[in-house]
N, C-alpha and C positions, 0 to 999 in steps of 0.2 A: 691375549693383549696385555702388555705390561701396564703397570700404573702410570708410567711416564707417557706412553702413547695415548692412554685415556685422557690424561690431563691435557694433552694437546688437542685432541679431537673434541673434547666437551665444549669449548667456546665456538667452534665451527658449527657443531650440531645445534647449539642454542641460537646462533645467528640465523641458521637456515629455518629453524622452527618459527622464529619471529617474522621472518620474511614471508614464509608460507601463510601464517596467520594473517598478516597485513593484506596479502593478495586476496585471500578468501574474504576477508571483511570488505575490501573494496569491490570484489565481484558481486556480493550480495547487494550492495547499494547501487551498482551501475546497472543491474538488470533485475527489475522487481518481478520477474515472472514467478509465478507460483501462487500459493494460497495464503491469504492474510486474514486474521481474525482479531477482533476487538470490539470496542464499544464506541459509539459515536453519539453526539448530543447536539440538539438544536440550540443555538446561542439563546439564552434567556429562559430555557426550560430546565427542570430539575432532574428528569430522568434521562439515562443513557440507554441506548438501544443496541442490542447485539448486532454486529455488522460483519459480514463475510465478503471478501473480495477475491476473485480468481483471475489472474492474468496470464495471458499467453505472451508470446515474443512481442517486442515493440513494433507497432504498425500492423499487427495481425489481429483481425476480428476474432471475437470469441470471449472477450472479457465478460464476467458476470459479477453483479453486486446484489447482495441480499441484505435488507434491513428489516429487522424484527421489531416493530413498534407495538406489538400486540396482534397485528395483522401483518403478514409477511409480504413484503414487496420485493420482487426479483426483477432485475433488469438484465438483459442478455445482449449479446452481439455488440458489445462495446469494444473500443480500440483506444490505445494510448500512444502518445508520442513524447519523445524527449524534450524537455525544456531546459536545457543546461546539463551540468554534470549529475546532480542528484535531485532533479525534479521532473515530473512528468504531468501531462495534461491528459485527462480521460474523458471520453465522450460516449454516450449511448444513443441509439436510434430512439426517437420519441415513440412512446406507446400510444395506442388509441384508448380513449376514454377520459375520465376526469379523476380527480382525487390525488392522493399523495404520490402514488407510483407514477402517474402521468407527469405531475410537476417535477418530480425527481429526475425523470428521464430527460427533461429539458435543461437540466443543470449543467453548470461548469464545474468540473472536478479537478482538483489539484492534489498530486501525491509528492511528498518530499521524503527524503531519507532522514530518519530521525534517530539514528544510531544503529548498531549492529542488530539485524533481524527486526527492524522497526520502520514503519512508514507513517508519516503525519498525513491524515486524510482530511480534506476540506471539500465541501460541496456548497455551491450557491445555487438556489433554485427558487422559483416563484412560490409564494406562501398561498396563493389562491385568493388573496384579497388586494392585489395590486402591489404588494411589497416583495421582499426577498427573505428567505430563510438562509441562515449560515449553519451548517452542520459540520462539526469537526470532531477529531478524536485521533488516537493512535492505534495502529494495527500492528500485530505481531505475526511474523512468518509462522506457518503452521505446515508441517510439524517442525 
């Protein structure tokens, strides 16, 4: 390939690369399927807890949430639905029993695109004393 041909094809290759990158970034925020890891914190508390979220396809049951507060709470069989272009509502089936895990399973969960490979996580759930807890944080796609 001559230098002249290369100079003509370089702008085209750059434009294609930019378009491909933009499509990939959009695809990651429009479908949050996969595993997400980060730290979430209850509003008003100092410590943040390791949080892992695994999602299947939109509307498909099988979502799993694990929050490690020193004792691990694992919620299974959740499902999520789209709430606009870059937001999703997540629900889990209530667990039997009392305590943190049971209260968390009764919560309302909202996920929002927070940048490339990031989700903003928010959960509102009973605090066990007649009020509500707000847990939020940012989760990153893994791997």
